[in-house]
C-alpha positions, 0 to 999 in steps of 0.5 A: 499500499503506498503512503498516499493510501495509507495516509487516506486511509488514516484520514478516514479513519480519524474522521470516522472516530470524530463523527462517532465520538464527538458528533454522535453520528451513528455508524451508518450515517458515518458510512454514508458520508464517508462513502464506506461500508458499515463494517469498515467503520467498525473496523476504523472505530476500533482501529482507533482506539487500539492505535491510541487515536481514541482514549475513552475516560470514565470518570467515577464520581466516588473516585474523589474521596476528598475526606479519606485522601485528607486523612490519610496524608495527615495520619502519616504525613504525606505530600500526596495520596491517591485513593482509588475506587476498586469494585472488587477487593482481590489482587489481580483487580486491585493490581490493574486499578492501581497500575492505571492510576499510577501510570497516570500520576507519573504522566502528569508529575514528570518534567523535562530533567528528572531521574526516573527510578522504580523497583519491580514486581507485578504491581509495578509491571502493571503500571508499566503496560500502561504507561503513556508515551511523553516527549520530554528532555533529559529524562533518565530511567533507572532500576532502584535494585537487582532483580535477576534470578535463576528461578523459573519466577519472572521478577519484571525487572527487566521488563518494566525498566525497559517500558518505562524508558520506552514510554520516556524515549530514553535508554534505561540504566538496568541492575543485571544482577540478583536482588540478594546474594549468599555474602556481604562480601560478595555485594560490597565487591559487586558494588566496587565495581566502576559501571555497577556503583554509578547505577546505584548512584544514579538511583541515589540522585533520582528525584522520583522513585516509584516502589511498591511492597512485597508480601511475605506469602509463598507466593511472593516473587522474591521468595519463589526467586529462591533467594533465601535460605530455610534460616532466612525464610523463618526469620521473614515469616517471624518478622517480616511485614513486606518488602521494598526494593528487596529489604524487609521491614516489619510493620514499624518499618524496621529492617528485620535483619542486618544480615540479610540487609547486607546481602541485598543489592540496591538503593538502601531504604533510607534513601528514600526519605530524600526523594522529592517524591517516592510514590508507594503503589500498594494495595490489598489485603495481603499487602496492609501490613507491609504498606503500614509498615512502609508508611511507618518508615516514612520511605514514601511521601506519596501513596496510591492505594485503593479505598479498603486499604486506605481505610484499614490504615486510618483505623488501625492503631485508632 
């Protein structure tokens, strides 16, 4: 197909979309106006949505829960809080809704010269899948902690950083290393490498960090990745509320094991407190303790969560 024919087809597709969505023509009327068949109109409308020429946004009046948002911000001393209304309180639904809102939040927030850092996990993968393209100057994207594993379980570390870089048209910086190693001496040696040290330093310099909380359950990506000994697992089960950037904390935000922490490759949690925006994207019944610990530890100053989790966080200790 020649370029002229491609452009003519695209112009008709956009005309059909305008008539249908903006001028309220029905598909038969559009077919008559443009001199094409009705099935072609239907295909044009579907194609326009798939290629991003038409974006449908559903505005839920219950989503703006101002009172709940204000209470969360005050209780945990947050810069921002975004409470998302989810129809069902199950992990799959929560992750999809939070992923969409987090992607939109980054799109609205990011500006020229920002350094965006991200950890990994299924929640941030859902976010990365929904990122919109945005052309900005001097954007950098960097991975916050190691994620490569010999396990069959996918940490999505590469995919997330790749999709972040793609959305902002920049080549991202990866940490091609495991989240944890067997000995602190090994971690020290690895982090002394000039290239790895430069990537870790860029993570420290980032002003926008997107993090999540992993639950210390059997289906945890981190636990299934076979990083831990039996003794490690016992410590996690006994004390752990969740992990941030592969570092396990209790419900008060304290690191549960100095030895485990010394074996972890990536940003130190104290560095998250220094970010302009450290955005915690997390929700769901399995993660409430970990989210609470992350907020008590002040590792995030922005929270994106669902309404059920938000109510739990408010009611806890009250």
